[in-house]
MILORO-445283 format. One record per residue (C-alpha): residue number from 1; x, y, z. Coordinates in steps of 0.2 Angstrom, whole numbers, plus 5000, padded with zeros to 4 digits. Each point is the difference from the previous one (the first is absolute). Layout:
(node NUM (X Y Z))
...
END
This chain:
(node 1 (5634 5466 5465))
(node 2 (5002 4982 4996))
(node 3 (4987 4992 5012))
(node 4 (4986 4994 4988))
(node 5 (4986 5011 4998))
(node 6 (4999 5005 5019))
(node 7 (5005 5018 5000))
(node 8 (4989 5011 5010))
(node 9 (4986 4988 5007))
(node 10 (4984 5004 5009))
(node 11 (4984 5009 5001))
(node 12 (5012 5014 5006))
(node 13 (5010 4994 4987))
(node 14 (4993 4987 4988))
(node 15 (5012 4987 4991))
(node 16 (5005 5007 4983))
(node 17 (5007 4993 4984))
(node 18 (5017 5002 4994))
(node 19 (5006 5019 4998))
(node 20 (5001 5010 4984))
(node 21 (5007 5017 4999))
(node 22 (4994 5006 4983))
(node 23 (4985 5011 4999))
(node 24 (4985 5001 4988))
(node 25 (5001 5013 4987))
(node 26 (4989 5015 5003))
(node 27 (4984 5001 4988))
(node 28 (5005 5016 4991))
(node 29 (5015 4990 4993))
(node 30 (4987 4994 4986))
(node 31 (5001 5018 4994))
(node 32 (5018 4998 4996))
(node 33 (4996 4989 4984))
(node 34 (5010 5008 4985))
(node 35 (4988 5009 4988))
(node 36 (5007 4989 4986))
(node 37 (4994 4983 5008))
(node 38 (4983 5009 5004))
(node 39 (4998 5005 4981))
(node 40 (5005 4983 4994))
(node 41 (4986 4992 5011))
(node 42 (4987 5014 4991))
(node 43 (5006 4994 4984))
(node 44 (5000 4982 5005))
(node 45 (4981 5003 5005))
(node 46 (4995 5008 4984))
(node 47 (5008 4987 4989))
(node 48 (4991 4987 5011))
(node 49 (4984 5010 4995))
(node 50 (5003 5001 4981))
(node 51 (5002 4981 5000))
(node 52 (4986 4997 5011))
(node 53 (4989 5011 4988))
(node 54 (5008 4990 4985))
(node 55 (4995 4983 5005))
(node 56 (4984 5004 5009))
(node 57 (4991 5015 4994))
(node 58 (4986 4994 4989))
(node 59 (4998 5006 4982))
(node 60 (4983 5000 4990))
(node 61 (5005 4985 4989))
(node 62 (5002 4990 5017))
(node 63 (4984 5005 5009))
(node 64 (4989 4987 4995))
(node 65 (5012 4987 5006))
(node 66 (5002 5008 5017))
(node 67 (4985 4991 5008))
(node 68 (4996 4997 5019))
(node 69 (4984 4992 4995))
(node 70 (4992 4992 5014))
(node 71 (4990 4989 4989))
(node 72 (5013 4986 4999))
(node 73 (5011 5001 5015))
(node 74 (5009 4984 5005))
(node 75 (5000 4995 5018))
(node 76 (5002 4984 5010))
(node 77 (4986 4986 4997))
(node 78 (4985 5001 5010))
(node 79 (4984 4992 4998))
(node 80 (4986 5011 4995))
(node 81 (4986 4999 4988))
(node 82 (5007 5013 4988))
(node 83 (5018 4993 4996))
(node 84 (5007 4992 4984))
(node 85 (5015 4989 5004))
(node 86 (5017 5004 4989))
(node 87 (5013 4986 4997))
(node 88 (5011 5009 5011))
(node 89 (4990 4995 5016))
(node 90 (4994 5019 5002))
(node 91 (4982 5006 4997))
(node 92 (4993 5017 4991))
(node 93 (4986 5009 5008))
(node 94 (4991 5008 4985))
(node 95 (4993 5017 5000))
(node 96 (4983 5001 5010))
(node 97 (4989 5011 4988))
(node 98 (5002 5014 4987))
(node 99 (4997 5013 5013))
(node 100 (5014 4995 5011))
(node 101 (5012 4997 4985))
(node 102 (4998 5018 4993))
(node 103 (5003 5008 5018))
(node 104 (5015 4990 5001))
(node 105 (5007 5005 4983))
(node 106 (4997 5019 5005))
(node 107 (5010 4997 5015))
(node 108 (5015 4992 4991))
(node 109 (4999 5015 4988))
(node 110 (5001 5012 5013))
(node 111 (5014 4991 5008))
(node 112 (5008 4999 4984))
(node 113 (5000 5019 4998))
(node 114 (5006 5004 5017))
(node 115 (5016 4988 4998))
(node 116 (5001 5009 4983))
(node 117 (5001 5018 5006))
(node 118 (5011 4995 5013))
(node 119 (5013 4992 4989))
(node 120 (4998 5016 4989))
(node 121 (5003 5012 5013))
(node 122 (5015 4991 5007))
(node 123 (5008 4999 4983))
(node 124 (4996 5019 4998))
(node 125 (5008 5005 5017))
(node 126 (5016 4988 4995))
(node 127 (5002 5009 4983))
(node 128 (4999 5017 5009))
(node 129 (5013 4997 5011))
(node 130 (5011 4992 4987))
(node 131 (4998 5018 4991))
(node 132 (5007 5009 5013))
(node 133 (5018 5006 5003))
(node 134 (5011 4995 5013))
(node 135 (4999 5017 5009))
(node 136 (4983 4998 5000))
(node 137 (5000 4983 5007))
(node 138 (5013 5004 5014))
(node 139 (4989 5015 5004))
(node 140 (4985 4987 5004))
(node 141 (5011 4989 5009))
(node 142 (5006 5015 5011))
(node 143 (4981 5006 5003))
(node 144 (4996 4981 5006))
(node 145 (5016 4999 5012))
(node 146 (4995 5017 5008))
(node 147 (4982 4993 5002))
(node 148 (5006 4986 5009))
(node 149 (5012 5010 5011))
(node 150 (4985 5010 5005))
(node 151 (4991 4985 5003))
(node 152 (5013 4994 5012))
(node 153 (5001 5016 5008))
(node 154 (4981 5000 5004))
(node 155 (5002 4981 5006))
(node 156 (5016 5005 5010))
(node 157 (4992 5016 5007))
(node 158 (5000 5001 5019))
(node 159 (4986 4995 5011))
(node 160 (4986 5014 5004))
(node 161 (5006 5010 5016))
(node 162 (4996 4992 5016))
(node 163 (4987 5006 5011))
(node 164 (5007 5008 5017))
(node 165 (5000 4990 5014))
(node 166 (5005 5003 5019))
(node 167 (5019 4997 5001))
(node 168 (5002 4987 5015))
(node 169 (5009 5007 5015))
(node 170 (5018 4997 4997))
(node 171 (5011 4998 5014))
(node 172 (5017 4995 5004))
(node 173 (5008 4999 4983))
(node 174 (5017 5007 5003))
(node 175 (5013 5001 5015))
(node 176 (4999 4987 5012))
(node 177 (5018 5002 5005))
(node 178 (5004 4988 5016))
(node 179 (5007 5007 5015))
(node 180 (5012 4988 5004))
(node 181 (5017 5003 4989))
(node 182 (5004 4981 4997))
(node 183 (4983 4998 4993))
(node 184 (5001 5015 4988))
(node 185 (5017 4994 4994))
(node 186 (4991 4985 4995))
(node 187 (4985 5009 4991))
(node 188 (5014 5011 4991))
(node 189 (5007 4983 4994))
(node 190 (4984 4993 4993))
(node 191 (4997 5017 4991))
(node 192 (5017 4999 4993))
(node 193 (4997 4982 4993))
(node 194 (4984 5006 4992))
(node 195 (5010 5014 4991))
(node 196 (5011 4988 4995))
(node 197 (4987 4989 4992))
(node 198 (4990 5015 4993))
(node 199 (5016 5007 4993))
(node 200 (5005 4984 4992))
(node 201 (4984 4999 4992))
(node 202 (4999 5017 4994))
(node 203 (5017 4997 4991))
(node 204 (4998 4983 4994))
(node 205 (4982 4996 4998))
(node 206 (4990 5017 4998))
(node 207 (4982 4997 4993))
(node 208 (5002 4980 5001))
(node 209 (4991 4991 5013))
(node 210 (5014 4995 5010))
(node 211 (5019 4998 5001))
(node 212 (5013 4986 4996))
(node 213 (5013 5008 5012))
(node 214 (5015 4989 4994))
(node 215 (4996 5001 4981))
(node 216 (4995 5019 5003))
(node 217 (4986 5001 4989))
(node 218 (4980 5000 5001))
(node 219 (4990 4984 5004))
(node 220 (4982 4995 4999))
(node 221 (4990 4985 5003))
(node 222 (4984 4994 4992))
(node 223 (4988 5007 5014))
(node 224 (5003 5016 4992))
(node 225 (4996 4995 4982))
(node 226 (5019 5003 4994))
(node 227 (4996 5019 4999))
(node 228 (5011 5014 5008))
(node 229 (4987 5007 5013))
(node 230 (5013 5005 5012))
(node 231 (4995 4989 5015))
(node 232 (5014 5004 5010))
(node 233 (4996 5018 4999))
(node 234 (4982 4999 5005))
(node 235 (5003 4987 5013))
(node 236 (5014 5010 5008))
(node 237 (4993 5018 5001))
(node 238 (4991 4998 5015))
(node 239 (5016 4994 5010))
(node 240 (5011 5014 4992))
(node 241 (4987 5013 5006))
(node 242 (4999 4993 5018))
(node 243 (5019 4999 5000))
(node 244 (5001 5017 4996))
(node 245 (5008 4998 4984))
(node 246 (4990 5013 4990))
(node 247 (5012 5003 4985))
(node 248 (4999 4981 4996))
(node 249 (4981 5001 5002))
(node 250 (4999 5016 4989))
(node 251 (5010 4988 4986))
(node 252 (4990 4987 5002))
(node 253 (4984 5012 4998))
(node 254 (5006 5007 4984))
(node 255 (5003 4984 4992))
(node 256 (4982 4993 5004))
(node 257 (4993 5018 4993))
(node 258 (5009 4999 4984))
(node 259 (5003 4980 4996))
(node 260 (4987 4990 5011))
(node 261 (4987 4994 4986))
(node 262 (4987 4986 5003))
(node 263 (4995 5000 4983))
(node 264 (5012 4986 4996))
(node 265 (4996 4983 4992))
(node 266 (5005 4991 5016))
(node 267 (4994 4986 5009))
(node 268 (5002 5003 5019))
(node 269 (4997 4992 5017))
(node 270 (4983 5008 5006))
(node 271 (5006 4997 5018))
(node 272 (5019 5007 4998))
(node 273 (4995 5016 4991))
(node 274 (4986 5003 5011))
(node 275 (5011 4998 5016))
(node 276 (5016 5008 4993))
(node 277 (4994 5013 4987))
(node 278 (4983 5005 5008))
(node 279 (5004 4999 5016))
(node 280 (5017 5008 4998))
(node 281 (4992 5015 4991))
(node 282 (4986 5001 5013))
(node 283 (5013 5002 5014))
(node 284 (5010 5012 4990))
(node 285 (4985 5010 4998))
(node 286 (4995 5000 5017))
(node 287 (5018 5005 5007))
(node 288 (5003 5012 4988))
(node 289 (4984 5008 4994))
(node 290 (5006 4999 4981))
(node 291 (4984 4997 4988))
(node 292 (5010 4991 4988))
(node 293 (5001 4986 5010))
(node 294 (4981 4998 5003))
(node 295 (4998 5001 4982))
(node 296 (5012 4989 4995))
(node 297 (4993 4987 5013))
(node 298 (4982 5001 4993))
(node 299 (5006 4999 4981))
(node 300 (5008 4983 5005))
(node 301 (4984 4995 5011))
(node 302 (4989 5003 4984))
(node 303 (5012 4989 4991))
(node 304 (4997 4985 5012))
(node 305 (4981 5001 5002))
(node 306 (4999 4989 4984))
(node 307 (5008 4984 5010))
(node 308 (4984 5000 5011))
(node 309 (4989 4994 4983))
(node 310 (4998 4983 5005))
(node 311 (4984 4989 5003))
(node 312 (5003 5002 5019))
(node 313 (5008 5017 5002))
(node 314 (5015 4992 5007))
(node 315 (5014 5008 4990))
(node 316 (5013 4992 4988))
(node 317 (5019 5001 5006))
(node 318 (5006 5008 4985))
(node 319 (4992 5013 4989))
(node 320 (5006 5009 4984))
(node 321 (5001 5019 5003))
(node 322 (4996 5005 4982))
(node 323 (4987 4986 4995))
(node 324 (4992 4997 5017))
(node 325 (5001 4980 4996))
(node 326 (5004 4991 5017))
(node 327 (5005 4982 5003))
(node 328 (5007 4990 5015))
(node 329 (5017 4993 5004))
(node 330 (5002 4982 4990))
(node 331 (5007 4993 5016))
(node 332 (4986 5004 5012))
(node 333 (4988 4985 5003))
(node 334 (4990 4997 4985))
(node 335 (4999 5019 4994))
(node 336 (4996 5007 5019))
(node 337 (5002 5017 5006))
(node 338 (5012 5001 5015))
(node 339 (4992 5006 5018))
(node 340 (5015 5012 5004))
(node 341 (4998 5008 4982))
(node 342 (4982 5003 5000))
(node 343 (4999 5001 5019))
(node 344 (5012 5015 5001))
(node 345 (4993 5015 4989))
(node 346 (4988 5006 5014))
(node 347 (5011 5014 5008))
(node 348 (5005 5007 4985))
(node 349 (4981 4999 4992))
(node 350 (4992 5007 5013))
(node 351 (5013 5016 4999))
(node 352 (4996 5001 4982))
(node 353 (4981 5002 5003))
(node 354 (5003 5012 5013))
(node 355 (5011 5011 4990))
(node 356 (4991 4998 4983))
(node 357 (4981 4998 5005))
(node 358 (5000 4985 4989))
(node 359 (4990 4986 5009))
(node 360 (5008 4987 4987))
(node 361 (5015 4996 5011))
(node 362 (4991 4998 5018))
(node 363 (4987 4990 4991))
(node 364 (5012 4989 4992))
(node 365 (5010 4995 5016))
(node 366 (4983 4999 5010))
(node 367 (4993 4988 4987))
(node 368 (5015 4988 5003))
(node 369 (4998 5001 5020))
(node 370 (4980 4996 4997))
(node 371 (5004 4985 4989))
(node 372 (5014 4993 5012))
(node 373 (4988 5003 5015))
(node 374 (4986 4988 4992))
(node 375 (5013 4987 4996))
(node 376 (5003 4984 5011))
(node 377 (5018 4999 5005))
(node 378 (5008 4983 5004))
(node 379 (5003 5000 5019))
(node 380 (4997 5019 5001))
(node 381 (5016 5002 4988))
(node 382 (5000 5009 4984))
(node 383 (5009 4990 4987))
(node 384 (5012 5011 4989))
(node 385 (4992 4996 4983))
(node 386 (4983 5006 4995))
(node 387 (4993 4997 4981))
(node 388 (4994 5017 4993))
(node 389 (4989 4992 4987))
(node 390 (4990 4987 5012))
(node 391 (5003 5008 5017))
(node 392 (5006 4984 5007))
(node 393 (5015 4997 5010))
(node 394 (5015 4992 4992))
(node 395 (5013 4989 5009))
(node 396 (4997 5000 5018))
(node 397 (5018 5009 5005))
(node 398 (4999 5013 5013))
(node 399 (5015 5011 5006))
(node 400 (5004 5014 5010))
(node 401 (5016 5002 4989))
(node 402 (5001 5000 4981))
(node 403 (4983 5000 4990))
(node 404 (4989 5004 5016))
(node 405 (5009 5014 5012))
(node 406 (4994 5017 4995))
(node 407 (4982 4994 4999))
(node 408 (5000 4999 5019))
(node 409 (5010 5015 5002))
(node 410 (4987 5010 4990))
(node 411 (4986 4994 5011))
(node 412 (5007 5007 5014))
(node 413 (5007 5015 4992))
(node 414 (4983 5004 4992))
(node 415 (4993 5002 5018))
(node 416 (5014 5010 5006))
(node 417 (4999 5012 4984))
(node 418 (4982 5003 5003))
(node 419 (5003 5007 5017))
(node 420 (4995 4983 5007))
(node 421 (4982 5003 4993))
(node 422 (5001 4985 4988))
(node 423 (4996 4987 5012))
(node 424 (4995 4987 4985))
(node 425 (5019 5000 4997))
(node 426 (5004 4998 5018))
(node 427 (4989 4985 5003))
(node 428 (5006 4992 4983))
(node 429 (5020 5003 5006))
(node 430 (4995 4993 5018))
(node 431 (4991 4985 4993))
(node 432 (5014 4996 4987))
(node 433 (5014 5002 5014))
(node 434 (4991 4989 5012))
(node 435 (5000 4985 4985))
(node 436 (5017 5004 4997))
(node 437 (5006 4998 5018))
(node 438 (4989 4984 5002))
(node 439 (5007 4991 4984))
(node 440 (5016 5009 4995))
(node 441 (5010 5006 5015))
(node 442 (5010 4986 5009))
(node 443 (5016 5002 5012))
(node 444 (5015 4989 4995))
(node 445 (5008 4988 5010))
(node 446 (5013 5013 5004))
(node 447 (4987 5012 5007))
(node 448 (4999 5011 4984))
(node 449 (4982 5006 4995))
(node 450 (4998 5000 4981))
(node 451 (4987 5001 4988))
(node 452 (4998 4985 4987))
(node 453 (4989 4997 4984))
(node 454 (4987 4991 4999))
(node 455 (4999 4988 4984))
(node 456 (4985 4989 4997))
(node 457 (4997 4995 5018))
(node 458 (5018 4999 5004))
(node 459 (5010 5012 5009))
(node 460 (5018 5005 4993))
(node 461 (5012 5005 5014))
(node 462 (5008 5012 4990))
(node 463 (5000 5019 5001))
(node 464 (5004 5013 4987))
(node 465 (5010 5016 5002))
(node 466 (4985 5009 4993))
(node 467 (4988 4992 5015))
(node 468 (5012 5011 5012))
(node 469 (4989 5015 4998))
(node 470 (4988 4991 5010))
(node 471 (5009 5004 5016))
(node 472 (4998 5018 4997))
(node 473 (4981 4998 4994))
(node 474 (4995 4990 5017))
(node 475 (5007 5014 5010))
(node 476 (4992 5014 4988))
(node 477 (4983 4991 5003))
(node 478 (5003 4994 5018))
(node 479 (4990 5017 5006))
(node 480 (4982 4996 4995))
(node 481 (5000 4982 5001))
(node 482 (4985 4990 5007))
(node 483 (5000 4992 5017))
(node 484 (5013 5013 5007))
(node 485 (5013 4990 4991))
(node 486 (5011 5015 4996))
(node 487 (5013 4993 5011))
(node 488 (5001 4983 4992))
(node 489 (5001 5007 4983))
(node 490 (5014 5012 5005))
(node 491 (5009 4986 5007))
(node 492 (4996 4989 4984))
(node 493 (5009 5014 4989))
(node 494 (5014 5000 5013))
(node 495 (5002 4982 4997))
(node 496 (5000 5000 4981))
(node 497 (5014 5013 5001))
(node 498 (5011 4990 5010))
(node 499 (4997 4986 4989))
(node 500 (5003 5009 4984))
(node 501 (5016 5008 5009))
(node 502 (5007 4983 5003))
(node 503 (4998 4996 4982))
(node 504 (5012 5014 4997))
(node 505 (5011 4996 5013))
(node 506 (5003 4982 4995))
(node 507 (5009 5005 4983))
(node 508 (5017 5005 4997))
(node 509 (4996 5018 4993))
(node 510 (4987 5003 5013))
(node 511 (4986 5002 4987))
(node 512 (4985 4990 4999))
(node 513 (4997 4986 4987))
(node 514 (4982 5000 4988))
(node 515 (4995 4987 5010))
(node 516 (5004 4988 5016))
(node 517 (4994 4984 5007))
(node 518 (4995 4994 5016))
(node 519 (5002 4981 5000))
(node 520 (5013 4986 4999))
(node 521 (5010 5008 5015))
(node 522 (5002 5016 4989))
(node 523 (4990 5015 5006))
(node 524 (5003 5018 4992))
(node 525 (5010 4994 4985))
(node 526 (4999 4999 4984))
(node 527 (5002 4982 4991))
(node 528 (4998 5002 4981))
(node 529 (5012 5008 4991))
(node 530 (4988 5012 4991))
(node 531 (4994 5006 5017))
(node 532 (5016 5006 5006))
(node 533 (5000 5018 4991))
(node 534 (4997 5017 5007))
(node 535 (4994 5012 4988))
(node 536 (5000 5016 5012))
(node 537 (4982 4996 5007))
(node 538 (4992 5012 5013))
(node 539 (4988 4988 5009))
(node 540 (5012 4995 5016))
(node 541 (5005 5020 5002))
(node 542 (4981 5005 4998))
(node 543 (4995 4989 5014))
(node 544 (5016 5007 5011))
(node 545 (4993 5018 4997))
(node 546 (4982 4995 5005))
(node 547 (5006 4990 5015))
(node 548 (5012 5016 5005))
(node 549 (4984 5011 4998))
(node 550 (4989 4990 5011))
(node 551 (5012 4996 5013))
(node 552 (5016 5010 5000))
(node 553 (5011 4983 5004))
(node 554 (5017 5006 4994))
(node 555 (5004 4982 4994))
(node 556 (4990 5006 4984))
(node 557 (5010 5014 4996))
(node 558 (5016 4989 5003))
(node 559 (4994 4986 4989))
(node 560 (4996 5013 4986))
(node 561 (5018 5007 5001))
(node 562 (5007 4983 4998))
(node 563 (4989 4997 4985))
(node 564 (5006 5018 4994))
(node 565 (5018 4996 5001))
(node 566 (4999 4983 4992))
(node 567 (4991 5007 4985))
(node 568 (5013 5015 5000))
(node 569 (5014 4986 5001))
(node 570 (4995 4987 4988))
(node 571 (4986 5008 4987))
(node 572 (5009 5018 4998))
(node 573 (5010 5000 4983))
(node 574 (5006 5016 4992))
(node 575 (4984 5001 4989))
(node 576 (4988 4998 5014))
(node 577 (4994 4985 5010))
(node 578 (4997 4983 4994))
(node 579 (4991 4984 5006))
(node 580 (5012 4984 5004))
(node 581 (4996 4983 4995))
(node 582 (5005 4990 5016))
(node 583 (5001 5008 5017))
(node 584 (5008 4984 5007))
(node 585 (5015 5003 4989))
(node 586 (5015 5011 5006))
(node 587 (5003 5005 4982))
(node 588 (4983 5002 4992))
(node 589 (4996 5005 4982))
(node 590 (4989 5014 4995))
(node 591 (4983 4999 4993))
(node 592 (5004 5018 4991))
(node 593 (4984 5007 5004))
(node 594 (4996 5015 5011))
(node 595 (4982 4999 5003))
(node 596 (4988 5015 5000))
(node 597 (4993 4993 5016))
(node 598 (5016 5002 5008))
(node 599 (5000 5019 4998))
(node 600 (4980 5001 5004))
(node 601 (5000 4988 5016))
(node 602 (5016 4994 5006))
(node 603 (5010 5016 5003))
(node 604 (4983 5009 5005))
(node 605 (4996 4987 5014))
(node 606 (5020 5001 5005))
(node 607 (4998 5020 5000))
(node 608 (4984 4999 5010))
(node 609 (5007 4988 5013))
(node 610 (5014 5012 5004))
(node 611 (4988 5016 5001))
(node 612 (4989 5006 5012))
(node 613 (4981 4995 5001))
(node 614 (4993 5017 4995))
(node 615 (5007 4997 4982))
(node 616 (4986 4991 4991))
(node 617 (4990 4996 5015))
(node 618 (4989 4985 4998))
(node 619 (4985 5009 5006))
(node 620 (4999 5011 4985))
(node 621 (5008 4989 4986))
(node 622 (4997 4982 4995))
(node 623 (5014 4992 4989))
(node 624 (4996 4990 4983))
(node 625 (5009 4983 4998))
(node 626 (5013 5009 4990))
(node 627 (5002 5011 5016))
(node 628 (4992 5016 4991))
(node 629 (4991 5010 5014))
(node 630 (4983 5005 4996))
(node 631 (4990 5011 5013))
(node 632 (4986 4993 5011))
(node 633 (4984 5009 4993))
(node 634 (4991 5008 5014))
(node 635 (4985 5000 4990))
(node 636 (4987 5003 5015))
(node 637 (4983 5003 4991))
(node 638 (5008 5000 4983))
(node 639 (4995 4985 4988))
(node 640 (5010 4993 4987))
(node 641 (4992 5001 4983))
(node 642 (4992 4984 4997))
(node 643 (5000 4993 5018))
(node 644 (4989 4998 5015))
(node 645 (5002 5012 5015))
(node 646 (5012 4992 5012))
(node 647 (4995 4992 5016))
(node 648 (5010 5001 5015))
END
């Protein structure tokens, strides 16, 4: 899309740089150098050795001139009792006695002998190499190549078998067919849309991270390091499974078994590969029971751990999967890490520790929580930026939309996923929401409840599409709220859902803009051109689904169906689904990207909206911020490795 550098943005979708579709070559490509070239390299090295030996190897006639004598060393002028000044302005420090002089000469002679022996050995080796035939040299080259291959095989060998752990009780993973025929018809339509999106990707973008549905070719962005990791495959797996598209699921599984390789030289977003890949692989494992998904998730997780090697333990935003070198986004407040990125790891990392027995994952995310708990928060709000070197907040910008959103979501979901035993997480969530309600949530002149953004002591009366997920979050967290506020937060969720529906309804296409304002007489409407796009985002539909589950108010299904029809009418093309650049235009242009989260989230939430409540029941499943369901861990008396016993 042409909107400058905005692309998917949030903690739930952090801003990215310009997309690029090329992938980095695999490391084994280095073995394809022609043997002629390797032979030339070796001969060049031998010639260099010969010249070095010719010029530097000492012979008997020059031994007496090769002198490292310390008795006449030139050093900068210093005033000492034992100095004689030369005309050059330097001084000579004279030898201090015969014994020392004799010892120095012995050391010099020993050093000369060693250098001479090294040069003679190098020269002899060079001569021996030059005497060998071409066939012998080729044989040596082949031996070296074989050794490199073996080393690589050892390096790439899979992890040790994971310890057996009790599989959490998996319920409600299929069917969910509604009883009403008209609802079933709508659900079938959503399933057909998923099949069109998947089949188009399968035909035109297979193995690439995403799809360009108009150009009918693969697409990628810098969050995946420009490598072909099949993001759409991994992101879509659980949606396919839940929808009963098992042939498509098997195709995805086969690609992952045969092609998904995390040993690539690629710099990726820690946050994005965690929520999309680790979350997607873990969900596919829990739904299907196929071990390959668990093994791949653990392989990738091990590649992410070096990102935590910072002075504070707050991870870098990006890490190179091969080298383990990490860094932060250049635009992020003087090298800061982002709240929604380092704060959106808990769910997946707890499951990794549970499945592997490795306490490192749990300890990493708990360290982050403890560090944040000790820090002062301006007005009780968490700023979006934290410097991983100093442990200090960056720019004082707080948002429940981009850069902040999923941090709050994961506080609540950590509590839910722990079978409501992680009361520390629940308390942190309640405190954060109280501050957000006090400082960020306002009602417009027209009566619309919105969530603004706090910037350096000032409230910006603008709400992003990404912040629309919060309606569902408030409803999900209503039960268990302090001071009997369950009804209040369910109502707050309904008000946010209404506001976000208005942002859709006030456009020509009936699709919501990226951001919308509440001032100057305009309400729930985008003002800037670069905020008028819709890139197949799920957050509004996500909130409709949660509100439907908790209230069964039919308007949420109606609103969801309006959105589904608009997507099918204005975003569907022959090669898949594309985002649009202006939702206020009756003749919009496409951005030509089928986002992987469209398959992971948007279509999944729509399908669940028109399914019965026994499909993926919320008592048993918690959805990560990419809509990948992870089971509640009913640990009882079991303690996670590296953790303290839970307290209720």
